[in-house]
PyMOL Python script that loads the backbone (N, CA, C, O; Angstrom):
from pymol import cmd

cmd.read_pdbstr("""\
ATOM      1  N   MET A   1     -44.570 -20.374  19.771  1.00  0.00           N
ATOM      2  CA  MET A   1     -44.158 -20.081  18.359  1.00  0.00           C
ATOM      3  C   MET A   1     -43.995 -18.508  18.289  1.00  0.00           C
ATOM      4  O   MET A   1     -44.935 -17.751  18.533  1.00  0.00           O
ATOM      5  N   ASN A   2     -42.783 -18.095  17.952  1.00  0.00           N
ATOM      6  CA  ASN A   2     -42.350 -16.693  17.866  1.00  0.00           C
ATOM      7  C   ASN A   2     -42.645 -16.114  16.458  1.00  0.00           C
ATOM      8  O   ASN A   2     -42.058 -16.534  15.460  1.00  0.00           O
ATOM      9  N   SER A   3     -43.614 -15.096  16.415  1.00  0.00           N
ATOM     10  CA  SER A   3     -43.890 -14.609  15.043  1.00  0.00           C
ATOM     11  C   SER A   3     -42.805 -13.635  14.509  1.00  0.00           C
ATOM     12  O   SER A   3     -42.766 -13.325  13.319  1.00  0.00           O
ATOM     13  N   ASN A   4     -41.945 -13.172  15.408  1.00  0.00           N
ATOM     14  CA  ASN A   4     -40.847 -12.391  14.942  1.00  0.00           C
ATOM     15  C   ASN A   4     -39.893 -12.959  13.986  1.00  0.00           C
ATOM     16  O   ASN A   4     -39.218 -12.263  13.228  1.00  0.00           O
ATOM     17  N   THR A   5     -39.847 -14.433  14.044  1.00  0.00           N
ATOM     18  CA  THR A   5     -38.968 -15.125  13.133  1.00  0.00           C
ATOM     19  C   THR A   5     -39.397 -15.128  11.664  1.00  0.00           C
ATOM     20  O   THR A   5     -38.626 -15.561  10.808  1.00  0.00           O
ATOM     21  N   TYR A   6     -40.586 -14.665  11.359  1.00  0.00           N
ATOM     22  CA  TYR A   6     -41.215 -14.591   9.998  1.00  0.00           C
ATOM     23  C   TYR A   6     -41.082 -13.267   9.382  1.00  0.00           C
ATOM     24  O   TYR A   6     -41.587 -13.073   8.277  1.00  0.00           O
ATOM     25  N   THR A   7     -40.392 -12.259  10.053  1.00  0.00           N
ATOM     26  CA  THR A   7     -40.328 -10.838   9.566  1.00  0.00           C
ATOM     27  C   THR A   7     -39.125 -10.931   8.489  1.00  0.00           C
ATOM     28  O   THR A   7     -38.053 -11.469   8.768  1.00  0.00           O
ATOM     29  N   ARG A   8     -39.392 -10.387   7.302  1.00  0.00           N
ATOM     30  CA  ARG A   8     -38.408 -10.272   6.210  1.00  0.00           C
ATOM     31  C   ARG A   8     -38.495  -8.805   5.723  1.00  0.00           C
ATOM     32  O   ARG A   8     -39.470  -8.057   5.800  1.00  0.00           O
ATOM     33  N   ASN A   9     -37.326  -8.562   5.230  1.00  0.00           N
ATOM     34  CA  ASN A   9     -37.091  -7.206   4.476  1.00  0.00           C
ATOM     35  C   ASN A   9     -36.838  -7.581   3.024  1.00  0.00           C
ATOM     36  O   ASN A   9     -35.930  -8.337   2.681  1.00  0.00           O
ATOM     37  N   VAL A  10     -37.656  -7.033   2.236  1.00  0.00           N
ATOM     38  CA  VAL A  10     -37.436  -7.407   0.737  1.00  0.00           C
ATOM     39  C   VAL A  10     -37.026  -6.151   0.072  1.00  0.00           C
ATOM     40  O   VAL A  10     -37.750  -5.156   0.112  1.00  0.00           O
ATOM     41  N   SER A  11     -35.711  -6.169  -0.632  1.00  0.00           N
ATOM     42  CA  SER A  11     -35.167  -5.083  -1.360  1.00  0.00           C
ATOM     43  C   SER A  11     -35.944  -4.926  -2.666  1.00  0.00           C
ATOM     44  O   SER A  11     -35.952  -5.836  -3.494  1.00  0.00           O
ATOM     45  N   LEU A  12     -36.594  -3.781  -2.856  1.00  0.00           N
ATOM     46  CA  LEU A  12     -37.161  -3.533  -4.144  1.00  0.00           C
ATOM     47  C   LEU A  12     -36.193  -2.892  -5.155  1.00  0.00           C
ATOM     48  O   LEU A  12     -35.523  -1.899  -4.867  1.00  0.00           O
ATOM     49  N   GLN A  13     -36.151  -3.494  -6.331  1.00  0.00           N
ATOM     50  CA  GLN A  13     -35.195  -3.103  -7.368  1.00  0.00           C
ATOM     51  C   GLN A  13     -35.841  -2.307  -8.518  1.00  0.00           C
ATOM     52  O   GLN A  13     -36.983  -2.559  -8.903  1.00  0.00           O
ATOM     53  N   CYS A  14     -35.087  -1.353  -9.043  1.00  0.00           N
ATOM     54  CA  CYS A  14     -35.501  -0.616 -10.077  1.00  0.00           C
ATOM     55  C   CYS A  14     -35.640  -1.526 -11.388  1.00  0.00           C
ATOM     56  O   CYS A  14     -34.675  -2.211 -11.727  1.00  0.00           O
ATOM     57  N   PRO A  15     -36.740  -1.542 -12.076  1.00  0.00           N
ATOM     58  CA  PRO A  15     -36.905  -2.410 -13.156  1.00  0.00           C
ATOM     59  C   PRO A  15     -35.971  -2.188 -14.356  1.00  0.00           C
ATOM     60  O   PRO A  15     -35.722  -3.079 -15.168  1.00  0.00           O
ATOM     61  N   THR A  16     -35.447  -0.888 -14.419  1.00  0.00           N
ATOM     62  CA  THR A  16     -34.511  -0.459 -15.507  1.00  0.00           C
ATOM     63  C   THR A  16     -33.143  -0.993 -15.246  1.00  0.00           C
ATOM     64  O   THR A  16     -32.603  -1.748 -16.055  1.00  0.00           O
ATOM     65  N   CYS A  17     -32.525  -0.591 -14.047  1.00  0.00           N
ATOM     66  CA  CYS A  17     -31.174  -0.891 -13.776  1.00  0.00           C
ATOM     67  C   CYS A  17     -30.800  -1.832 -12.775  1.00  0.00           C
ATOM     68  O   CYS A  17     -29.643  -2.243 -12.687  1.00  0.00           O
ATOM     69  N   GLY A  18     -31.846  -2.245 -11.911  1.00  0.00           N
ATOM     70  CA  GLY A  18     -31.635  -3.084 -10.866  1.00  0.00           C
ATOM     71  C   GLY A  18     -31.152  -2.564  -9.559  1.00  0.00           C
ATOM     72  O   GLY A  18     -30.886  -3.321  -8.625  1.00  0.00           O
ATOM     73  N   ASN A  19     -31.047  -1.374  -9.498  1.00  0.00           N
ATOM     74  CA  ASN A  19     -30.571  -0.659  -8.297  1.00  0.00           C
ATOM     75  C   ASN A  19     -31.637  -0.724  -7.176  1.00  0.00           C
ATOM     76  O   ASN A  19     -32.841  -0.728  -7.432  1.00  0.00           O
ATOM     77  N   THR A  20     -31.134  -0.774  -5.915  1.00  0.00           N
ATOM     78  CA  THR A  20     -32.072  -0.910  -4.865  1.00  0.00           C
ATOM     79  C   THR A  20     -32.151   0.525  -4.001  1.00  0.00           C
ATOM     80  O   THR A  20     -32.881   0.618  -3.014  1.00  0.00           O
ATOM     81  N   GLN A  21     -31.415   1.506  -4.424  1.00  0.00           N
ATOM     82  CA  GLN A  21     -31.442   2.815  -3.665  1.00  0.00           C
ATOM     83  C   GLN A  21     -32.424   3.691  -4.403  1.00  0.00           C
ATOM     84  O   GLN A  21     -32.362   3.820  -5.625  1.00  0.00           O
ATOM     85  N   PHE A  22     -33.372   4.318  -3.625  1.00  0.00           N
ATOM     86  CA  PHE A  22     -34.367   5.210  -4.136  1.00  0.00           C
ATOM     87  C   PHE A  22     -34.482   6.455  -3.244  1.00  0.00           C
ATOM     88  O   PHE A  22     -34.316   6.380  -2.027  1.00  0.00           O
ATOM     89  N   ALA A  23     -34.745   7.505  -3.824  1.00  0.00           N
ATOM     90  CA  ALA A  23     -35.168   8.685  -3.022  1.00  0.00           C
ATOM     91  C   ALA A  23     -36.656   8.881  -3.246  1.00  0.00           C
ATOM     92  O   ALA A  23     -37.153   8.896  -4.372  1.00  0.00           O
ATOM     93  N   THR A  24     -37.364   9.035  -2.089  1.00  0.00           N
ATOM     94  CA  THR A  24     -38.737   9.163  -2.089  1.00  0.00           C
ATOM     95  C   THR A  24     -39.230  10.598  -1.903  1.00  0.00           C
ATOM     96  O   THR A  24     -38.666  11.364  -1.121  1.00  0.00           O
ATOM     97  N   THR A  25     -40.239  10.931  -2.597  1.00  0.00           N
ATOM     98  CA  THR A  25     -40.808  12.321  -2.435  1.00  0.00           C
ATOM     99  C   THR A  25     -42.419  12.111  -2.323  1.00  0.00           C
ATOM    100  O   THR A  25     -42.904  11.113  -2.854  1.00  0.00           O
ATOM    101  N   SER A  26     -43.106  12.877  -1.760  1.00  0.00           N
ATOM    102  CA  SER A  26     -44.545  12.816  -1.557  1.00  0.00           C
ATOM    103  C   SER A  26     -45.180  13.985  -2.378  1.00  0.00           C
ATOM    104  O   SER A  26     -45.103  15.136  -1.948  1.00  0.00           O
ATOM    105  N   ASP A  27     -45.765  13.716  -3.479  1.00  0.00           N
ATOM    106  CA  ASP A  27     -46.568  14.636  -4.308  1.00  0.00           C
ATOM    107  C   ASP A  27     -48.048  14.514  -3.934  1.00  0.00           C
ATOM    108  O   ASP A  27     -48.814  13.862  -4.643  1.00  0.00           O
ATOM    109  N   GLY A  28     -48.467  15.166  -2.776  1.00  0.00           N
ATOM    110  CA  GLY A  28     -49.797  15.002  -2.402  1.00  0.00           C
ATOM    111  C   GLY A  28     -50.060  13.585  -1.793  1.00  0.00           C
ATOM    112  O   GLY A  28     -49.356  13.160  -0.878  1.00  0.00           O
ATOM    113  N   PRO A  29     -51.049  12.897  -2.303  1.00  0.00           N
ATOM    114  CA  PRO A  29     -51.333  11.523  -1.825  1.00  0.00           C
ATOM    115  C   PRO A  29     -50.626  10.548  -2.432  1.00  0.00           C
ATOM    116  O   PRO A  29     -50.726   9.399  -2.002  1.00  0.00           O
ATOM    117  N   VAL A  30     -49.788  10.844  -3.538  1.00  0.00           N
ATOM    118  CA  VAL A  30     -48.976   9.853  -4.258  1.00  0.00           C
ATOM    119  C   VAL A  30     -47.543   9.971  -3.767  1.00  0.00           C
ATOM    120  O   VAL A  30     -47.040  11.083  -3.604  1.00  0.00           O
ATOM    121  N   GLN A  31     -46.864   8.832  -3.524  1.00  0.00           N
ATOM    122  CA  GLN A  31     -45.505   8.851  -3.138  1.00  0.00           C
ATOM    123  C   GLN A  31     -44.688   8.340  -4.388  1.00  0.00           C
ATOM    124  O   GLN A  31     -44.892   7.252  -4.926  1.00  0.00           O
ATOM    125  N   VAL A  32     -43.781   9.217  -4.766  1.00  0.00           N
ATOM    126  CA  VAL A  32     -42.894   8.859  -5.929  1.00  0.00           C
ATOM    127  C   VAL A  32     -41.557   8.454  -5.499  1.00  0.00           C
ATOM    128  O   VAL A  32     -40.993   9.088  -4.607  1.00  0.00           O
ATOM    129  N   ALA A  33     -40.952   7.351  -6.117  1.00  0.00           N
ATOM    130  CA  ALA A  33     -39.616   6.890  -5.757  1.00  0.00           C
ATOM    131  C   ALA A  33     -38.829   7.139  -7.030  1.00  0.00           C
ATOM    132  O   ALA A  33     -39.188   6.815  -8.162  1.00  0.00           O
ATOM    133  N   THR A  34     -37.674   7.777  -6.682  1.00  0.00           N
ATOM    134  CA  THR A  34     -36.755   8.098  -7.970  1.00  0.00           C
ATOM    135  C   THR A  34     -35.415   7.230  -7.756  1.00  0.00           C
ATOM    136  O   THR A  34     -34.771   7.327  -6.712  1.00  0.00           O
ATOM    137  N   CYS A  35     -35.066   6.447  -8.722  1.00  0.00           N
ATOM    138  CA  CYS A  35     -33.873   5.595  -8.658  1.00  0.00           C
ATOM    139  C   CYS A  35     -32.702   6.531  -8.584  1.00  0.00           C
ATOM    140  O   CYS A  35     -32.579   7.501  -9.331  1.00  0.00           O
ATOM    141  N   ALA A  36     -31.792   6.170  -7.584  1.00  0.00           N
ATOM    142  CA  ALA A  36     -30.597   6.873  -7.471  1.00  0.00           C
ATOM    143  C   ALA A  36     -29.685   6.694  -8.535  1.00  0.00           C
ATOM    144  O   ALA A  36     -28.815   7.551  -8.690  1.00  0.00           O
ATOM    145  N   SER A  37     -29.742   5.680  -9.326  1.00  0.00           N
ATOM    146  CA  SER A  37     -28.805   5.251 -10.360  1.00  0.00           C
ATOM    147  C   SER A  37     -29.203   5.825 -11.659  1.00  0.00           C
ATOM    148  O   SER A  37     -28.436   6.613 -12.213  1.00  0.00           O
ATOM    149  N   CYS A  38     -30.350   5.500 -12.206  1.00  0.00           N
ATOM    150  CA  CYS A  38     -30.857   5.838 -13.524  1.00  0.00           C
ATOM    151  C   CYS A  38     -31.805   7.162 -13.481  1.00  0.00           C
ATOM    152  O   CYS A  38     -31.939   7.895 -14.461  1.00  0.00           O
ATOM    153  N   GLY A  39     -32.367   7.354 -12.385  1.00  0.00           N
ATOM    154  CA  GLY A  39     -33.253   8.562 -12.350  1.00  0.00           C
ATOM    155  C   GLY A  39     -34.636   8.193 -12.639  1.00  0.00           C
ATOM    156  O   GLY A  39     -35.477   9.091 -12.606  1.00  0.00           O
ATOM    157  N   ARG A  40     -35.004   6.952 -12.928  1.00  0.00           N
ATOM    158  CA  ARG A  40     -36.463   6.619 -13.232  1.00  0.00           C
ATOM    159  C   ARG A  40     -37.392   6.900 -12.111  1.00  0.00           C
ATOM    160  O   ARG A  40     -37.107   6.623 -10.946  1.00  0.00           O
ATOM    161  N   LYS A  41     -38.488   7.444 -12.469  1.00  0.00           N
ATOM    162  CA  LYS A  41     -39.545   7.761 -11.383  1.00  0.00           C
ATOM    163  C   LYS A  41     -40.614   6.809 -11.466  1.00  0.00           C
ATOM    164  O   LYS A  41     -41.118   6.512 -12.549  1.00  0.00           O
ATOM    165  N   LEU A  42     -41.026   6.262 -10.252  1.00  0.00           N
ATOM    166  CA  LEU A  42     -42.090   5.340 -10.209  1.00  0.00           C
ATOM    167  C   LEU A  42     -42.946   5.587  -8.936  1.00  0.00           C
ATOM    168  O   LEU A  42     -42.445   5.955  -7.874  1.00  0.00           O
ATOM    169  N   THR A  43     -44.174   5.378  -9.103  1.00  0.00           N
ATOM    170  CA  THR A  43     -44.937   5.361  -7.935  1.00  0.00           C
ATOM    171  C   THR A  43     -44.729   4.282  -7.059  1.00  0.00           C
ATOM    172  O   THR A  43     -44.012   3.373  -7.477  1.00  0.00           O
ATOM    173  N   ARG A  44     -45.273   4.181  -5.777  1.00  0.00           N
ATOM    174  CA  ARG A  44     -45.084   3.162  -4.848  1.00  0.00           C
ATOM    175  C   ARG A  44     -45.797   1.922  -5.577  1.00  0.00           C
ATOM    176  O   ARG A  44     -45.200   0.846  -5.622  1.00  0.00           O
ATOM    177  N   GLU A  45     -47.024   2.060  -6.128  1.00  0.00           N
ATOM    178  CA  GLU A  45     -47.862   0.995  -6.742  1.00  0.00           C
ATOM    179  C   GLU A  45     -47.060   0.369  -7.830  1.00  0.00           C
ATOM    180  O   GLU A  45     -46.974  -0.855  -7.918  1.00  0.00           O
ATOM    181  N   GLU A  46     -46.435   1.231  -8.714  1.00  0.00           N
ATOM    182  CA  GLU A  46     -45.712   0.677  -9.768  1.00  0.00           C
ATOM    183  C   GLU A  46     -44.484  -0.192  -9.386  1.00  0.00           C
ATOM    184  O   GLU A  46     -44.182  -1.275  -9.886  1.00  0.00           O
ATOM    185  N   LEU A  47     -43.823   0.494  -8.389  1.00  0.00           N
ATOM    186  CA  LEU A  47     -42.612  -0.315  -7.886  1.00  0.00           C
ATOM    187  C   LEU A  47     -42.937  -1.634  -7.286  1.00  0.00           C
ATOM    188  O   LEU A  47     -42.214  -2.602  -7.521  1.00  0.00           O
ATOM    189  N   LEU A  48     -43.981  -1.726  -6.524  1.00  0.00           N
ATOM    190  CA  LEU A  48     -44.557  -2.908  -5.912  1.00  0.00           C
ATOM    191  C   LEU A  48     -45.062  -3.919  -7.112  1.00  0.00           C
ATOM    192  O   LEU A  48     -44.868  -5.132  -7.023  1.00  0.00           O
ATOM    193  N   ARG A  49     -45.627  -3.411  -8.071  1.00  0.00           N
ATOM    194  CA  ARG A  49     -46.036  -4.313  -9.215  1.00  0.00           C
ATOM    195  C   ARG A  49     -44.925  -4.829 -10.004  1.00  0.00           C
ATOM    196  O   ARG A  49     -44.945  -5.957 -10.498  1.00  0.00           O
ATOM    197  N   GLU A  50     -43.839  -3.913 -10.140  1.00  0.00           N
ATOM    198  CA  GLU A  50     -42.700  -4.359 -10.976  1.00  0.00           C
ATOM    199  C   GLU A  50     -41.829  -5.417 -10.140  1.00  0.00           C
ATOM    200  O   GLU A  50     -41.046  -6.154 -10.739  1.00  0.00           O
ATOM    201  N   ASN A  51     -41.971  -5.478  -8.806  1.00  0.00           N
ATOM    202  CA  ASN A  51     -41.232  -6.355  -7.979  1.00  0.00           C
ATOM    203  C   ASN A  51     -42.079  -7.556  -7.390  1.00  0.00           C
ATOM    204  O   ASN A  51     -41.699  -8.269  -6.460  1.00  0.00           O
ATOM    205  N   SER A  52     -43.212  -7.671  -8.023  1.00  0.00           N
ATOM    206  CA  SER A  52     -44.261  -8.686  -7.503  1.00  0.00           C
ATOM    207  C   SER A  52     -43.664 -10.024  -7.481  1.00  0.00           C
ATOM    208  O   SER A  52     -43.877 -10.749  -6.509  1.00  0.00           O
ATOM    209  N   GLU A  53     -42.884 -10.450  -8.525  1.00  0.00           N
ATOM    210  CA  GLU A  53     -42.347 -11.735  -8.648  1.00  0.00           C
ATOM    211  C   GLU A  53     -41.309 -11.985  -7.311  1.00  0.00           C
ATOM    212  O   GLU A  53     -41.360 -13.021  -6.649  1.00  0.00           O
ATOM    213  N   ASN A  54     -40.521 -11.059  -7.072  1.00  0.00           N
ATOM    214  CA  ASN A  54     -39.593 -11.050  -5.926  1.00  0.00           C
ATOM    215  C   ASN A  54     -40.439 -11.127  -4.625  1.00  0.00           C
ATOM    216  O   ASN A  54     -40.108 -11.950  -3.772  1.00  0.00           O
ATOM    217  N   ILE A  55     -41.393 -10.409  -4.444  1.00  0.00           N
ATOM    218  CA  ILE A  55     -42.203 -10.381  -3.240  1.00  0.00           C
ATOM    219  C   ILE A  55     -42.958 -11.739  -3.083  1.00  0.00           C
ATOM    220  O   ILE A  55     -43.038 -12.296  -1.988  1.00  0.00           O
ATOM    221  N   SER A  56     -43.474 -12.216  -4.155  1.00  0.00           N
ATOM    222  CA  SER A  56     -44.167 -13.552  -4.081  1.00  0.00           C
ATOM    223  C   SER A  56     -43.252 -14.790  -3.628  1.00  0.00           C
ATOM    224  O   SER A  56     -43.629 -15.739  -2.940  1.00  0.00           O
ATOM    225  N   THR A  57     -42.006 -14.587  -4.143  1.00  0.00           N
ATOM    226  CA  THR A  57     -40.991 -15.630  -3.801  1.00  0.00           C
ATOM    227  C   THR A  57     -40.761 -15.663  -2.242  1.00  0.00           C
ATOM    228  O   THR A  57     -40.701 -16.721  -1.616  1.00  0.00           O
ATOM    229  N   HIS A  58     -40.644 -14.485  -1.698  1.00  0.00           N
ATOM    230  CA  HIS A  58     -40.389 -14.288  -0.275  1.00  0.00           C
ATOM    231  C   HIS A  58     -41.577 -14.762   0.527  1.00  0.00           C
ATOM    232  O   HIS A  58     -41.455 -15.416   1.563  1.00  0.00           O
ATOM    233  N   VAL A  59     -42.729 -14.403   0.003  1.00  0.00           N
ATOM    234  CA  VAL A  59     -44.083 -14.848   0.768  1.00  0.00           C
ATOM    235  C   VAL A  59     -44.170 -16.288   0.694  1.00  0.00           C
ATOM    236  O   VAL A  59     -44.537 -16.855   1.723  1.00  0.00           O
ATOM    237  N   ASP A  60     -43.877 -17.069  -0.432  1.00  0.00           N
ATOM    238  CA  ASP A  60     -43.873 -18.482  -0.457  1.00  0.00           C
ATOM    239  C   ASP A  60     -42.867 -19.050   0.443  1.00  0.00           C
ATOM    240  O   ASP A  60     -43.198 -20.050   1.080  1.00  0.00           O
ATOM    241  N   GLU A  61     -41.713 -18.578   0.594  1.00  0.00           N
ATOM    242  CA  GLU A  61     -40.767 -19.086   1.632  1.00  0.00           C
ATOM    243  C   GLU A  61     -41.206 -18.918   2.989  1.00  0.00           C
ATOM    244  O   GLU A  61     -40.939 -19.791   3.816  1.00  0.00           O
ATOM    245  N   ILE A  62     -41.847 -17.894   3.306  1.00  0.00           N
ATOM    246  CA  ILE A  62     -42.379 -17.708   4.729  1.00  0.00           C
ATOM    247  C   ILE A  62     -43.508 -18.572   4.904  1.00  0.00           C
ATOM    248  O   ILE A  62     -43.629 -19.080   6.019  1.00  0.00           O
ATOM    249  N   LYS A  63     -44.480 -18.879   3.900  1.00  0.00           N
ATOM    250  CA  LYS A  63     -45.502 -19.848   4.064  1.00  0.00           C
ATOM    251  C   LYS A  63     -44.983 -21.207   4.310  1.00  0.00           C
ATOM    252  O   LYS A  63     -45.561 -21.889   5.157  1.00  0.00           O
ATOM    253  N   GLU A  64     -43.912 -21.716   3.644  1.00  0.00           N
ATOM    254  CA  GLU A  64     -43.300 -22.989   3.863  1.00  0.00           C
ATOM    255  C   GLU A  64     -42.777 -23.084   5.199  1.00  0.00           C
ATOM    256  O   GLU A  64     -42.933 -24.147   5.799  1.00  0.00           O
ATOM    257  N   GLN A  65     -42.168 -22.109   5.763  1.00  0.00           N
ATOM    258  CA  GLN A  65     -41.604 -22.072   7.108  1.00  0.00           C
ATOM    259  C   GLN A  65     -42.594 -22.048   8.094  1.00  0.00           C
ATOM    260  O   GLN A  65     -42.444 -22.781   9.072  1.00  0.00           O
ATOM    261  N   VAL A  66     -43.717 -21.232   7.993  1.00  0.00           N
ATOM    262  CA  VAL A  66     -44.762 -21.333   8.972  1.00  0.00           C
ATOM    263  C   VAL A  66     -45.501 -22.585   9.026  1.00  0.00           C
ATOM    264  O   VAL A  66     -45.873 -23.040  10.108  1.00  0.00           O
ATOM    265  N   VAL A  67     -45.745 -23.191   7.877  1.00  0.00           N
ATOM    266  CA  VAL A  67     -46.385 -24.498   7.843  1.00  0.00           C
ATOM    267  C   VAL A  67     -45.620 -25.571   8.556  1.00  0.00           C
ATOM    268  O   VAL A  67     -46.167 -26.359   9.327  1.00  0.00           O
ATOM    269  N   GLY A  68     -44.221 -25.581   8.252  1.00  0.00           N
ATOM    270  CA  GLY A  68     -43.355 -26.510   8.934  1.00  0.00           C
ATOM    271  C   GLY A  68     -43.394 -26.319  10.465  1.00  0.00           C
ATOM    272  O   GLY A  68     -43.516 -27.289  11.212  1.00  0.00           O
ATOM    273  N   ASP A  69     -43.290 -25.045  10.924  1.00  0.00           N
ATOM    274  CA  ASP A  69     -43.212 -24.839  12.222  1.00  0.00           C
ATOM    275  C   ASP A  69     -44.636 -25.148  12.981  1.00  0.00           C
ATOM    276  O   ASP A  69     -44.650 -25.581  14.134  1.00  0.00           O
ATOM    277  N   VAL A  70     -45.685 -24.919  12.323  1.00  0.00           N
ATOM    278  CA  VAL A  70     -46.944 -25.231  12.941  1.00  0.00           C
ATOM    279  C   VAL A  70     -47.083 -26.743  13.135  1.00  0.00           C
ATOM    280  O   VAL A  70     -47.543 -27.250  14.158  1.00  0.00           O
ATOM    281  N   ARG A  71     -46.628 -27.448  12.020  1.00  0.00           N
ATOM    282  CA  ARG A  71     -46.669 -28.898  12.029  1.00  0.00           C
ATOM    283  C   ARG A  71     -45.887 -29.472  13.308  1.00  0.00           C
ATOM    284  O   ARG A  71     -46.371 -30.305  14.074  1.00  0.00           O
ATOM    285  N   LYS A  72     -44.695 -28.944  13.421  1.00  0.00           N
ATOM    286  CA  LYS A  72     -43.813 -29.356  14.589  1.00  0.00           C
ATOM    287  C   LYS A  72     -44.508 -29.073  15.859  1.00  0.00           C
ATOM    288  O   LYS A  72     -44.567 -29.940  16.730  1.00  0.00           O
ATOM    289  N   GLU A  73     -45.037 -27.905  16.012  1.00  0.00           N
ATOM    290  CA  GLU A  73     -45.655 -27.462  17.252  1.00  0.00           C
ATOM    291  C   GLU A  73     -46.952 -28.221  17.556  1.00  0.00           C
ATOM    292  O   GLU A  73     -47.254 -28.478  18.721  1.00  0.00           O
ATOM    293  N   LEU A  74     -47.667 -28.557  16.595  1.00  0.00           N
ATOM    294  CA  LEU A  74     -48.946 -29.398  16.645  1.00  0.00           C
ATOM    295  C   LEU A  74     -48.580 -30.797  17.055  1.00  0.00           C
ATOM    296  O   LEU A  74     -49.263 -31.368  17.906  1.00  0.00           O
ATOM    297  N   ARG A  75     -47.524 -31.394  16.492  1.00  0.00           N
ATOM    298  CA  ARG A  75     -47.105 -32.733  16.745  1.00  0.00           C
ATOM    299  C   ARG A  75     -46.743 -32.798  18.314  1.00  0.00           C
ATOM    300  O   ARG A  75     -47.186 -33.658  19.075  1.00  0.00           O
ATOM    301  N   SER A  76     -45.873 -31.763  18.676  1.00  0.00           N
ATOM    302  CA  SER A  76     -45.465 -31.739  20.035  1.00  0.00           C
ATOM    303  C   SER A  76     -46.590 -31.578  21.046  1.00  0.00           C
ATOM    304  O   SER A  76     -46.626 -32.259  22.071  1.00  0.00           O
ATOM    305  N   VAL A  77     -47.425 -30.749  20.770  1.00  0.00           N
ATOM    306  CA  VAL A  77     -48.638 -30.594  21.717  1.00  0.00           C
ATOM    307  C   VAL A  77     -49.500 -31.829  21.767  1.00  0.00           C
ATOM    308  O   VAL A  77     -49.973 -32.241  22.826  1.00  0.00           O
ATOM    309  N   LEU A  78     -49.699 -32.424  20.580  1.00  0.00           N
ATOM    310  CA  LEU A  78     -50.554 -33.672  20.688  1.00  0.00           C
ATOM    311  C   LEU A  78     -49.903 -34.717  21.269  1.00  0.00           C
ATOM    312  O   LEU A  78     -50.566 -35.518  21.929  1.00  0.00           O
ATOM    313  N   SER A  79     -48.585 -34.876  21.131  1.00  0.00           N
ATOM    314  CA  SER A  79     -47.759 -36.009  21.723  1.00  0.00           C
ATOM    315  C   SER A  79     -47.779 -35.914  23.134  1.00  0.00           C
ATOM    316  O   SER A  79     -47.905 -36.927  23.823  1.00  0.00           O
ATOM    317  N   LYS A  80     -47.641 -34.527  23.734  1.00  0.00           N
ATOM    318  CA  LYS A  80     -47.593 -34.408  25.184  1.00  0.00           C
ATOM    319  C   LYS A  80     -49.066 -34.638  25.788  1.00  0.00           C
ATOM    320  O   LYS A  80     -49.226 -35.090  26.922  1.00  0.00           O
ATOM    321  N   ALA A  81     -50.092 -34.301  24.965  1.00  0.00           N
ATOM    322  CA  ALA A  81     -51.485 -34.511  25.542  1.00  0.00           C
ATOM    323  C   ALA A  81     -51.785 -35.974  25.622  1.00  0.00           C
ATOM    324  O   ALA A  81     -52.421 -36.374  26.597  1.00  0.00           O
ATOM    325  N   PHE A  82     -51.388 -36.829  24.682  1.00  0.00           N
ATOM    326  CA  PHE A  82     -51.705 -38.219  24.649  1.00  0.00           C
ATOM    327  C   PHE A  82     -50.545 -39.144  25.053  1.00  0.00           C
ATOM    328  O   PHE A  82     -50.487 -40.326  24.716  1.00  0.00           O
ATOM    329  N   ARG A  83     -49.605 -38.500  25.818  1.00  0.00           N
ATOM    330  CA  ARG A  83     -48.566 -39.355  26.224  1.00  0.00           C
ATOM    331  C   ARG A  83     -49.062 -40.303  27.299  1.00  0.00           C
ATOM    332  O   ARG A  83     -49.766 -39.898  28.224  1.00  0.00           O
ATOM    333  N   GLY A  84     -48.673 -41.623  27.162  1.00  0.00           N
ATOM    334  CA  GLY A  84     -49.114 -42.727  28.065  1.00  0.00           C
ATOM    335  C   GLY A  84     -50.472 -43.436  27.527  1.00  0.00           C
ATOM    336  O   GLY A  84     -50.955 -44.415  28.096  1.00  0.00           O
ATOM    337  N   ASN A  85     -50.970 -42.908  26.506  1.00  0.00           N
ATOM    338  CA  ASN A  85     -52.209 -43.598  25.969  1.00  0.00           C
ATOM    339  C   ASN A  85     -51.708 -44.743  25.066  1.00  0.00           C
ATOM    340  O   ASN A  85     -50.898 -44.512  24.168  1.00  0.00           O
ATOM    341  N   LYS A  86     -52.182 -45.952  25.301  1.00  0.00           N
ATOM    342  CA  LYS A  86     -51.790 -47.031  24.508  1.00  0.00           C
ATOM    343  C   LYS A  86     -52.421 -47.146  23.076  1.00  0.00           C
ATOM    344  O   LYS A  86     -51.887 -47.798  22.179  1.00  0.00           O
ATOM    345  N   ASN A  87     -53.631 -46.443  22.929  1.00  0.00           N
ATOM    346  CA  ASN A  87     -54.485 -46.558  21.800  1.00  0.00           C
ATOM    347  C   ASN A  87     -54.139 -45.526  20.693  1.00  0.00           C
ATOM    348  O   ASN A  87     -54.461 -45.748  19.526  1.00  0.00           O
ATOM    349  N   ILE A  88     -53.538 -44.491  21.031  1.00  0.00           N
ATOM    350  CA  ILE A  88     -53.170 -43.387  20.092  1.00  0.00           C
ATOM    351  C   ILE A  88     -51.668 -43.333  19.944  1.00  0.00           C
ATOM    352  O   ILE A  88     -50.907 -43.272  20.910  1.00  0.00           O
ATOM    353  N   ARG A  89     -51.271 -43.360  18.647  1.00  0.00           N
ATOM    354  CA  ARG A  89     -49.753 -43.221  18.458  1.00  0.00           C
ATOM    355  C   ARG A  89     -49.579 -42.228  17.258  1.00  0.00           C
ATOM    356  O   ARG A  89     -50.460 -42.072  16.413  1.00  0.00           O
ATOM    357  N   PHE A  90     -48.482 -41.625  17.247  1.00  0.00           N
ATOM    358  CA  PHE A  90     -48.156 -40.675  16.135  1.00  0.00           C
ATOM    359  C   PHE A  90     -46.949 -41.230  15.396  1.00  0.00           C
ATOM    360  O   PHE A  90     -46.043 -41.795  16.010  1.00  0.00           O
ATOM    361  N   LYS A  91     -46.936 -41.059  13.985  1.00  0.00           N
ATOM    362  CA  LYS A  91     -45.840 -41.448  13.271  1.00  0.00           C
ATOM    363  C   LYS A  91     -44.938 -40.356  13.072  1.00  0.00           C
ATOM    364  O   LYS A  91     -43.892 -40.526  12.447  1.00  0.00           O
TER     365      LYS A  91
END
""", "prot")
cmd.dss("prot")
cmd.show_as("cartoon", "prot")
cmd.util.cbc("prot")
cmd.orient("prot")
């Protein structure tokens, strides 16, 4: 199973205008993102919090894909392991 197939890029959107282009600056330990369209300034944590629903949707999609792939892989491995056995069958 190749874990690179589960890599995704999620575009974060400005909560005000929906733009995905940001200019980032580092003010000490805090990173500030400024929307290129409306000029709204958000910290990284605020931007992630505002986009949490979008991020959760992508995580759920990846979870479903991983579970399906693990199920197929497990079925394949077990079928090969018990090939020729008359008492064990897989549906």
